[in-house]
C-alpha positions in Angstrom: 5.6 1.3 3.0 2.2 0.9 1.2 1.3 -2.3 -0.6 0.8 -2.2 -4.4 -3.0 -2.4 -3.8 -2.9 0.5 -1.3 -0.8 2.6 -3.6 -3.2 2.0 -6.5 -6.2 2.8 -4.3 -4.7 6.1 -3.1 -3.7 7.0 -6.7 -7.2 6.4 -7.9 -8.7 8.3 -5.0 -6.4 11.3 -5.6 -7.3 11.4 -9.3 -11.0 11.4 -8.3 -10.5 14.1 -5.7 -8.7 16.3 -8.3 -11.5 15.6 -10.7 -14.1 16.7 -8.2 -12.2 19.9 -7.7 -12.1 20.6 -11.4 -15.8 19.7 -11.7 -16.8 22.0 -8.8 -20.1 23.7 -9.7 -20.6 21.3 -12.6 -21.0 18.0 -10.8 -22.1 18.0 -7.2 -21.9 14.9 -5.1 -23.9 15.4 -1.9 -22.8 12.3 -0.1 -19.2 12.0 -1.4 -17.8 15.5 -1.7 -14.1 16.3 -2.4 -13.5 17.2 1.3 -14.7 13.8 2.5 -12.7 11.9 -0.1 -9.5 13.9 0.8 -10.1 13.2 4.5 -10.2 9.4 3.8 -7.0 9.7 1.7 -5.3 11.6 4.5 -6.4 8.9 7.0 -5.0 5.9 5.0 -1.8 7.9 4.2 -1.3 8.6 7.9 -2.2 5.0 8.7 0.5 3.7 6.3 3.1 6.0 7.8 2.2 5.0 11.4 2.3 1.3 10.6 5.7 1.8 8.9 7.2 3.6 12.0 5.7 1.0 14.3 7.2 -1.8 12.3 10.6 -0.2 12.3 10.5 0.2 16.1 9.3 -3.4 16.5 12.2 -4.6 14.4 14.6 -2.5 16.5 13.1 -4.0 19.7 13.6 -7.5 18.4 17.2 -6.7 17.6 17.6 -5.5 21.2 16.0 -8.7 22.5 18.1 -11.0 20.4 21.3 -9.2 21.5 20.2 -9.5 25.2 19.5 -13.3 24.7 22.9 -13.8 23.0 24.8 -11.9 25.7 23.0 -13.7 28.5 23.7 -17.1 27.0 27.4 -16.1 26.4 27.8 -15.0 30.0 26.3 -18.2 31.4 28.5 -20.4 29.2 31.6 -18.5 30.5 30.2 -18.6 34.1 29.8 -22.4 33.9 33.4 -22.8 32.7 34.7 -20.6 35.6 32.6 -22.4 38.2 33.8 -25.8 37.2 37.1 -25.0 38.9 35.3 -24.9 42.3 32.1 -26.9 41.7 33.5 -29.7 39.6 32.6 -31.2 36.3 29.6 -33.3 37.4 26.0 -32.1 38.1 25.2 -31.6 41.8 22.9 -29.9 44.2 25.3 -27.0 44.3 25.2 -26.7 40.5 21.4 -26.7 40.8 21.5 -24.0 43.3 23.5 -21.9 40.9 20.8 -22.3 38.2 22.0 -25.3 36.3 20.5 -28.8 36.7 21.2 -31.6 39.1 21.3 -33.8 36.0 23.0 -31.7 33.4 25.5 -28.8 33.1 24.1 -27.7 29.7 23.6 -23.9 29.5 20.2 -22.8 28.2 19.8 -20.8 25.1 16.0 -20.2 25.1 14.8 -16.8 26.4 12.3 -18.3 28.8 15.1 -20.4 30.5 17.7 -17.6 30.7 15.8 -15.3 33.0 15.2 -17.8 35.9 18.8 -19.1 35.4 20.3 -15.6 35.7 18.2 -15.0 38.8 19.2 -18.3 40.4 22.9 -17.5 39.7 22.5 -14.1 41.2 21.0 -15.5 44.4 23.7 -18.2 44.5 26.5 -15.6 44.3 24.8 -13.4 46.8 24.8 -16.3 49.2 28.3 -17.4 48.3 30.2 -14.1 47.6 33.5 -16.1 47.6 32.4 -17.6 44.3 32.4 -14.2 42.6 35.4 -13.7 40.3 36.7 -11.7 37.3 38.4 -13.8 34.6 39.3 -12.1 31.4 36.1 -10.4 30.1 33.9 -12.3 32.5 32.6 -10.5 35.5 31.0 -13.2 37.5 29.1 -11.2 40.2 25.6 -11.1 41.6 25.4 -7.5 40.4 26.3 -8.5 36.8 23.7 -11.3 36.9 21.1 -8.7 38.0 22.1 -6.3 35.3 21.9 -9.0 32.5 18.5 -10.1 33.9 17.2 -6.6 33.8 18.4 -6.0 30.3 16.8 -9.2 29.0 13.6 -8.6 31.0 13.4 -5.0 29.7 14.0 -6.1 26.1 10.9 -8.4 26.4 8.5 -6.6 28.7 9.8 -3.0 29.0 11.5 -1.0 31.7 9.3 -1.1 34.8 11.5 1.3 36.6 11.1 4.1 34.1 7.5 5.3 34.2 8.0 8.4 32.1 6.2 7.8 28.8 7.8 10.8 27.2 11.4 9.7 27.9 13.0 9.0 24.5 15.4 6.6 26.1 12.8 4.4 27.8 12.8 0.8 26.7 9.2 -0.4 26.0 10.0 -4.0 25.1 9.1 -6.3 22.3 5.7 -7.1 23.8 4.6 -3.5 23.8 5.9 -2.8 20.3 4.2 -5.9 19.0 0.9 -4.8 20.5 1.4 -1.3 19.1 2.2 -2.6 15.7 -0.9 -4.8 15.7 -3.0 -1.8 16.7 -1.5 0.3 13.8 -2.2 -2.6 11.4 -5.8 -2.7 12.6 -6.2 1.1 12.1 -4.7 0.8 8.6 -7.1 -2.0 7.7 -10.1 0.2 8.8 -8.9 3.2 6.9 -8.3 1.2 3.8 -11.8 -0.3 3.9 -13.2 3.2 4.5 -11.5 4.5 1.3 -12.5 1.4 -0.7 -16.1 2.0 0.4 -15.8 5.7 -0.2 -14.6 5.1 -3.8 -17.4 2.6 -4.4 -20.1 4.9 -3.1 -18.6 7.9 -4.9 -18.6 6.0 -8.2 -22.2 4.9 -7.6 -23.3 8.5 -6.8 -21.3 9.9 -9.7 -23.0 7.6 -12.2 -26.4 8.7 -10.9 -25.6 12.4 -11.0 -23.9 12.4 -14.4 -26.4 9.9 -16.0 -24.4 9.8 -19.3 -22.1 6.8 -20.0 -20.3 8.8 -22.6 -19.7 12.0 -20.5 -16.2 13.4 -20.6 -16.5 14.0 -16.8 -15.6 10.4 -16.3 -12.2 11.0 -17.8 -11.8 14.1 -15.6 -12.3 11.8 -12.6 -9.8 9.2 -13.8 -12.6 6.8 -14.5 -13.2 4.9 -17.7 -16.5 5.8 -19.3 -19.1 3.1 -19.0 -19.9 3.7 -22.7 -16.4 2.7 -23.6 -17.0 -0.8 -22.3 -13.6 -1.2 -20.7 -14.9 -2.6 -17.4 -14.5 -6.4 -16.9 -17.4 -8.6 -17.4 -19.4 -10.3 -14.7 -17.8 -13.1 -12.6 -19.1 -16.6 -13.0 -19.3 -19.8 -11.0 -19.1 -18.2 -7.6 -18.7 -20.7 -4.8 -18.5 -20.3 -1.0 -17.0 -22.9 1.3 -17.2 -22.9 5.1 -13.7 -23.5 6.6 -14.5 -23.4 10.2 -13.2 -20.8 12.7 -15.7 -18.3 11.3 -14.0 -18.3 7.9 -15.4 -18.7 4.4 -13.5 -19.3 1.2 -15.0 -17.5 -1.8 -14.0 -18.4 -5.3 -15.0 -17.7 -8.9 -13.7 -18.0 -12.4 -11.0 -15.5 -13.5 -12.3 -12.6 -15.7 -10.5 -11.2 -18.7 -9.3 -7.6 -18.1 -9.6 -7.9 -14.3 -6.9 -6.4 -12.1 -8.5 -7.4 -8.9 -11.7 -8.8 -7.4 -14.0 -7.4 -4.8 -15.7 -9.8 -2.4 -19.0 -8.9 -0.8 -21.3 -10.7 1.6 -24.8 -10.2 3.0 -25.4 -11.8 6.4 -29.0 -13.0 6.3 -31.0 -11.5 9.2 -28.3 -8.9 9.9 -27.5 -6.9 6.7 -29.9 -4.9 4.5 -27.3 -4.9 1.7 -24.0 -6.7 0.9 -21.0 -5.5 2.9 -17.4 -5.3 1.8 -15.5 -8.4 2.8 -12.2 -7.7 1.1 -10.3 -7.7 -2.2 -7.6 -9.7 -3.9 -5.7 -9.9 -7.1 -6.9 -13.5 -7.5 -10.5 -14.7 -7.7 -9.9 -16.6 -4.5 -10.3 -15.1 -1.0 -10.8 -16.2 2.6 -13.2 -14.0 4.5 -12.7 -14.2 8.3 -14.5 -13.1 11.4 -18.0 -13.9 10.1 -20.8 -14.8 12.6 -20.8 -18.5 13.2 -24.2 -20.1 12.5 -25.4 -17.3 10.2 -26.1 -17.8 6.5 -24.1 -15.5 4.2 -24.8 -14.7 0.6 -21.6 -13.8 -1.2 -20.9 -12.2 -4.6 -17.7 -11.3 -6.5 -17.1 -8.3 -8.7 -14.2 -7.9 -11.1 -12.5 -4.6 -11.4 -9.8 -3.2 -13.7 -6.7 -1.2 -12.8 -8.7 2.1 -13.0 -11.2 0.8 -10.5 -14.0 0.3 -13.1 -16.2 -2.6 -11.9 -18.1 -5.1 -13.9 -21.5 -6.4 -12.9 -21.8 -8.5 -9.8 -21.6 -12.2 -10.4 -24.1 -14.9 -9.2 -24.8 -15.3 -5.5 -23.4 -18.2 -3.5 -24.8 -19.1 -0.1 -23.1 -20.8 2.8 -23.6 -21.3 6.6 -20.7 -20.0 8.6 -19.1 -22.7 10.9 
């Protein structure tokens, strides 16, 4: 599901694309044509859908893992109760061989302790088959220990015995689904930035081509006309604070009529012009992943709900740490 910011961005972009279609032959944008804009809209829309599917599968994988953890712990609790009849109520070397401790008979609940415990109990029952038993709903056998171990291991790391990537029943595991979800999130971030940059460049080119702040073509594009003076004013009191770990906090005063704020930065010695760092509904943003040791000049632009941007505010300079 898209965020409110993404939904607003897509809606604005679709209005602009429809506007370009209506203005075909009247207003020509060489660098930001309708086809390019619609391609960027399709990319972010696909990115949102892929992230949604990946998140659903990740949640399902975690449900499977939590169930496997619960079942493994429940099995070991019952196994300990059954083994007390033959191993006694006090910790011993035999209990330790079965996976418990020579100091305690407490059954682990943590995932990282359950796997080695199940394996130890499997080896113990393999070496002492006379200890295997079935009591009520408990099947205390080496084979059952192995099955529970595999279920838990598969839920975390995936089924190593099934190498068919096209098998719909293959269990990929939480680790794979987490990595896949992270990848989809990364792609979505890139497509969102691409559409933000596209809309920014489109608006700049459109202003140059139309060259009339009162032109009705702005309304066709879903833009407010510059001559109507509806865009927010310039931001003021911009500040930049190095936070360490390649992050910088950028702040400015709130601007009347602003729906969101666009944060830009120019890395001295690297960039020829300011780059897009991010946007926020608040005039407070943390930019991450900046080059440590470099000086960055940052600016903040206020924009309204239609995407109309005010003038850039003052430049603040900071050395990234």
